[in-house]
C-alpha positions as CSV (number, residue, x, y, z in Angstrom):
1,M,36.5,17.7,-28.3
2,A,39.1,19.8,-30.6
3,G,40.0,19.9,-34.1
4,V,37.0,21.4,-35.4
5,R,37.6,23.5,-38.5
6,S,36.8,26.9,-38.1
7,R,33.8,28.2,-40.4
8,T,31.8,31.4,-40.2
9,P,28.5,31.2,-39.3
10,R,25.5,32.4,-41.7
11,R,22.4,34.1,-40.1
12,L,20.0,31.6,-41.3
13,G,16.4,32.7,-40.6
14,Y,14.4,32.4,-37.4
15,H,11.9,29.6,-38.1
16,I,8.3,30.3,-39.4
17,P,5.7,31.0,-36.9
18,M,2.7,29.9,-38.1
19,S,-0.5,32.0,-38.8
20,P,-3.1,32.3,-36.3
21,A,-5.7,30.6,-38.4
22,S,-3.8,27.3,-38.5
23,S,-2.1,27.7,-35.2
24,G,-4.5,28.8,-32.7
25,G,-4.2,27.2,-29.6
26,M,-1.3,25.0,-30.0
27,R,1.2,23.6,-27.5
28,V,4.6,24.9,-28.5
29,A,8.1,24.0,-26.5
30,F,11.4,25.7,-27.2
31,F,14.4,23.4,-26.4
32,G,17.1,25.5,-26.4
33,G,21.1,23.8,-26.2
34,S,24.3,23.6,-27.6
35,F,23.4,20.4,-29.5
36,D,27.2,19.7,-29.5
37,P,26.5,17.1,-31.4
38,P,23.0,16.3,-31.1
39,H,22.1,12.4,-29.9
40,L,19.8,10.3,-29.1
41,G,18.8,11.3,-25.6
42,H,18.1,14.5,-26.9
43,V,15.3,13.2,-29.1
44,A,13.9,10.7,-26.2
45,I,13.5,13.9,-23.8
46,A,11.7,15.5,-26.9
47,L,9.7,12.8,-27.6
48,A,8.7,12.6,-24.0
49,A,7.6,15.7,-23.3
50,Q,5.5,15.7,-27.0
51,Q,3.9,12.8,-25.5
52,A,2.8,13.6,-22.1
53,L,2.2,17.3,-22.8
54,R,0.1,16.7,-26.2
55,L,2.8,19.6,-27.4
56,N,1.9,20.2,-31.3
57,R,5.9,21.7,-31.9
58,V,9.2,21.1,-30.6
59,L,11.4,23.8,-31.3
60,F,15.4,22.1,-31.1
61,A,17.2,25.6,-30.9
62,P,20.9,25.4,-31.3
63,V,22.6,28.2,-28.8
64,G,25.0,30.5,-30.3
65,L,26.8,31.6,-27.2
66,Q,25.9,30.4,-23.4
67,P,26.7,32.6,-20.9
68,L,27.5,30.2,-18.3
69,K,29.7,28.3,-21.1
70,P,31.9,31.1,-22.2
71,S,34.5,28.7,-23.6
72,G,31.4,28.0,-26.4
73,P,30.7,24.6,-28.8
74,A,32.8,22.8,-30.8
75,A,31.1,22.6,-33.2
76,S,30.6,25.6,-35.1
77,F,26.6,26.8,-35.3
78,E,26.2,26.3,-39.3
79,D,27.5,22.9,-38.3
80,R,25.1,21.8,-35.2
81,V,22.3,23.3,-37.3
82,A,22.8,21.4,-40.0
83,M,23.1,17.9,-38.0
84,T,20.0,18.7,-35.3
85,R,18.4,19.4,-38.8
86,L,19.6,15.8,-39.5
87,A,18.5,14.8,-36.1
88,V,14.7,15.3,-36.3
89,A,14.0,14.8,-39.7
90,D,10.6,13.1,-40.5
91,R,9.6,13.1,-37.4
92,P,6.4,15.1,-36.5
93,G,6.4,18.0,-34.6
94,F,9.8,18.4,-34.4
95,E,11.9,21.4,-36.1
96,V,14.7,23.7,-36.0
97,S,14.8,26.7,-34.6
98,L,17.5,30.0,-35.5
99,A,15.9,31.6,-32.4
100,D,18.9,31.3,-30.2
101,A,21.5,32.1,-33.1
102,P,24.6,33.8,-32.6
103,K,24.2,37.8,-32.2
104,P,25.5,40.0,-35.2
105,A,28.1,41.2,-32.5
106,G,29.6,38.1,-32.5
107,S,30.8,37.6,-28.9
108,A,27.4,38.0,-27.0
109,P,25.9,35.6,-25.3
110,N,22.3,34.5,-25.8
111,Y,20.1,35.4,-23.1
112,T,16.9,32.5,-22.7
113,V,15.0,35.3,-21.6
114,D,14.9,37.5,-24.9
115,T,14.5,34.5,-27.1
116,L,11.3,33.2,-25.4
117,I,10.1,37.4,-25.2
118,E,11.0,37.4,-29.6
119,L,9.0,33.7,-29.8
120,R,6.3,34.1,-27.6
121,Q,5.5,37.7,-29.9
122,S,5.6,35.6,-33.4
123,L,3.5,32.7,-31.9
124,P,-0.5,33.1,-31.9
125,S,-1.8,34.6,-28.9
126,K,-3.6,31.3,-28.4
127,A,-0.3,28.8,-28.4
128,E,1.0,27.8,-25.1
129,L,4.8,28.0,-24.9
130,F,6.9,25.8,-22.8
131,L,10.3,25.4,-22.3
132,L,11.9,21.5,-22.3
133,L,15.1,21.4,-19.9
134,G,17.6,18.7,-18.6
135,A,17.8,18.3,-15.3
136,D,21.3,19.7,-15.1
137,S,20.3,22.9,-16.8
138,F,17.1,23.2,-14.6
139,R,19.2,23.2,-11.2
140,T,21.4,26.3,-12.6
141,L,17.8,28.0,-13.9
142,H,18.5,30.6,-10.6
143,Q,21.5,31.8,-12.0
144,W,20.4,32.6,-15.3
145,H,19.4,36.2,-16.9
146,R,16.3,37.8,-15.2
147,A,15.3,33.7,-14.5
148,A,12.5,35.3,-12.2
149,D,10.8,36.5,-15.2
150,I,11.8,33.8,-17.7
151,V,9.2,31.1,-15.7
152,F,6.3,33.2,-16.4
153,L,6.8,33.8,-20.1
154,A,6.8,29.8,-20.7
155,N,5.6,27.1,-18.6
156,L,8.9,24.4,-17.6
157,I,9.1,20.6,-18.1
158,V,12.1,19.3,-16.8
159,A,13.5,15.5,-17.8
160,S,14.7,13.6,-15.1
161,R,17.0,10.4,-15.3
162,P,16.3,7.5,-13.4
163,N,16.3,7.7,-9.7
164,E,17.3,11.3,-10.2
165,D,17.1,13.0,-6.8
166,L,15.6,17.0,-8.0
167,G,16.2,17.7,-4.5
168,D,14.1,20.9,-2.9
169,L,12.8,22.1,-5.6
170,S,12.8,25.9,-4.6
171,A,16.6,25.6,-4.6
172,S,16.3,25.4,-8.4
173,L,13.8,28.4,-9.1
174,P,14.5,32.1,-8.6
175,P,13.9,33.8,-5.4
176,G,10.9,35.1,-5.1
177,V,8.7,32.4,-6.7
178,A,7.2,30.2,-4.8
179,F,5.4,26.7,-6.4
180,D,2.5,24.0,-4.8
181,A,1.1,20.8,-6.4
182,A,-1.4,21.7,-9.3
183,G,-3.5,18.8,-8.0
184,E,-4.2,18.0,-11.8
185,R,-1.4,14.8,-12.1
186,P,1.6,13.9,-10.1
187,N,4.8,15.8,-10.6
188,Q,2.7,18.7,-12.0
189,Y,3.4,22.1,-10.0
190,R,2.1,25.5,-9.8
191,L,4.5,28.5,-10.0
192,A,3.4,32.1,-8.5
193,N,5.1,35.3,-7.6
194,A,3.7,38.4,-5.3
195,L,2.8,39.8,-8.8
196,G,0.2,36.9,-9.1
197,Q,1.8,36.1,-12.0
198,Q,0.8,32.2,-12.3
199,S,3.0,29.2,-14.4
200,G,3.5,25.5,-14.7
201,L,5.7,23.0,-14.1
202,T,5.9,19.3,-15.1
203,I,8.8,16.9,-14.4
204,L,9.3,13.9,-16.4
205,E,11.0,11.0,-14.5
206,D,12.8,8.1,-15.6
207,L,13.9,9.3,-19.2
208,H,17.4,7.3,-20.3
209,Y,19.2,9.7,-21.6
210,D,22.6,9.7,-19.4
211,I,25.5,10.0,-22.6
212,S,28.5,11.0,-21.7
213,A,30.8,13.3,-23.5
214,T,33.6,9.9,-23.2
215,Q,31.2,7.9,-24.9
216,L,29.5,10.3,-28.2
217,R,33.9,10.7,-28.5
218,N,34.4,6.8,-28.7
219,Q,31.0,6.5,-31.2
220,M,32.3,9.2,-33.6
221,H,35.6,7.5,-33.3
222,G,34.5,3.5,-33.8
223,Q,35.5,2.4,-30.9
224,M,31.7,1.7,-29.1
225,G,31.9,-2.0,-29.2
226,N,28.9,-3.8,-29.0
227,E,27.4,-1.0,-27.0
228,P,23.7,0.9,-28.3
229,P,24.4,3.5,-30.6
230,L,24.1,7.1,-29.2
231,L,23.9,9.0,-32.2
232,D,21.5,8.8,-35.5
233,P,23.6,7.1,-37.8
234,V,23.1,10.3,-40.1
235,V,24.1,12.4,-37.5
236,L,27.6,10.2,-37.2
237,Q,27.9,10.2,-41.0
238,Y,27.9,14.1,-40.9
239,I,30.8,14.0,-38.1
240,R,32.9,11.9,-39.9
241,R,32.1,13.5,-43.8
242,H,33.2,16.8,-42.0
243,R,35.9,15.6,-39.7
244,L,34.2,17.2,-36.9
245,Y,35.5,16.5,-33.3
246,E,39.1,15.1,-34.4
247,Q,41.3,14.3,-31.5
248,P,45.2,16.0,-31.9
């Protein structure tokens, strides 16, 4: 996915936190990713999490630079923010957050642990914070910077595809983090460490969001045939208007 016009991303302000009076006790999920581009699978994951966990807000956060993907996204941060805004427009409770905007240094990676700490500080004390992940991201969680801190900064929500076997959950968790069944409902677990910190893990099963880069490119270039749409029409229109992802 190349041939994107180069742009200098603007430093757009962070999402505006709600006041404690209006948002005490709210349940907020942070959903980070490249969103390059945002597709209907992303929206399906967020909808499932919103319904299952009674989330008041889901924050879609395009990332500046992912540490585990040093090559970076194909589209500029500015374009990915614009497309994500279009993808979540008119969906109650869905917002775009710029908490993972590119660092001033330009090439510095965005670490989820730092973003969650800042987000936690911006939210009312009674707000409950969640981290929404796809199964692929969850499998690499133990490799993330300060992963052992991440799991106690926010409750985890992991979206799993149909018939997907996450195997031994402990293999994806950072060392020193134990889990057991929470007992409240299936696919809910309690995380804990030797310091007495606790958090939650919820597995959302059987979500149909398996969308490949090839499928997306085919739709962008009008080669989908009778296959179901993978992108919101307004996102696809934006891509074509700005000539993103053009093949050389």
